[in-house]
C-alpha positions as CSV (number, residue, x, y, z in Angstrom):
1,X,16.6,-90.9,24.8
2,X,20.3,-91.5,26.0
3,X,22.7,-89.2,24.6
4,X,24.6,-91.7,24.0
5,X,22.5,-93.3,21.5
6,X,21.3,-89.3,19.9
7,X,24.2,-87.9,18.8
8,X,25.7,-91.1,17.4
9,X,22.0,-90.7,15.5
10,X,23.3,-87.9,14.6
11,X,26.8,-88.6,13.1
12,X,25.0,-92.0,11.2
13,X,22.5,-89.9,9.5
14,X,25.3,-87.0,8.4
15,X,27.9,-89.5,7.0
16,X,24.4,-90.8,5.6
17,X,23.1,-87.2,4.0
18,X,27.2,-87.4,2.5
19,X,27.9,-89.8,0.6
20,X,23.6,-89.0,-1.0
21,X,21.9,-92.8,0.7
22,X,18.2,-91.8,0.8
23,X,16.7,-93.4,4.6
24,X,15.3,-96.1,2.3
25,X,18.6,-97.0,0.6
26,X,20.6,-97.0,3.6
27,X,18.8,-99.8,5.5
28,X,18.3,-102.1,2.1
29,X,22.0,-101.9,1.6
30,X,21.6,-103.0,5.9
31,X,19.6,-105.1,6.2
32,X,16.7,-103.6,8.4
33,X,13.7,-101.6,8.3
34,X,13.4,-97.9,7.6
35,X,11.6,-97.7,10.4
36,X,14.5,-98.3,12.6
37,X,17.2,-96.8,10.8
38,X,14.8,-93.7,11.8
39,X,14.3,-94.4,15.4
40,X,18.6,-94.8,14.9
41,X,19.0,-91.5,14.4
42,X,16.6,-89.8,15.6
43,X,18.4,-91.5,19.0
44,X,14.8,-93.2,20.0
45,X,17.2,-96.8,19.5
46,X,20.5,-98.9,20.4
47,X,21.4,-101.1,18.1
48,X,23.4,-104.6,17.7
49,X,27.1,-104.7,17.1
50,X,26.0,-106.5,13.6
51,X,24.1,-103.2,12.8
52,X,26.7,-100.6,13.4
53,X,29.3,-102.5,11.4
54,X,27.2,-102.7,9.0
55,X,26.2,-99.7,8.8
56,X,30.4,-98.3,9.6
57,X,30.8,-100.8,6.3
58,X,28.2,-98.9,4.4
59,X,29.3,-95.6,4.8
60,X,32.8,-95.9,4.2
61,X,33.9,-94.7,8.1
62,X,35.3,-97.0,11.5
63,X,32.8,-97.6,15.3
64,X,35.3,-94.8,16.4
65,X,33.6,-93.0,14.4
66,X,30.7,-93.5,15.1
67,X,31.1,-93.9,18.7
68,X,32.0,-91.5,20.2
69,X,35.6,-92.2,21.9
70,X,34.0,-90.2,25.5
71,X,31.6,-93.0,25.2
72,X,34.5,-96.2,25.0
73,X,36.2,-94.5,27.4
74,X,34.1,-94.2,30.0
75,X,32.0,-97.2,29.2
76,X,35.4,-99.6,30.0
77,X,36.2,-97.5,32.9
78,X,32.5,-98.0,33.9
79,X,33.3,-102.5,33.1
80,X,36.8,-101.8,34.9
81,X,35.6,-100.7,37.6
82,X,32.4,-103.3,38.2
83,X,35.2,-105.8,37.5
């Protein structure tokens, strides 16, 4: 498992629990399977940008909260270095 996926999954689960949604409820609202959501929350799988934005919208949060800032800066630096 990638550390970033684990961190993202923890934040999604925390926000879901704070909003008092079951995994099944959130998965239905985002139009993904409960198993896929479980895999995301467990850090086993990543997700598309589309799924990320749907999750953020339903959970009433920003992508910046879900994706740790240190990771986004790291990825921007790696992309710039590879150009």
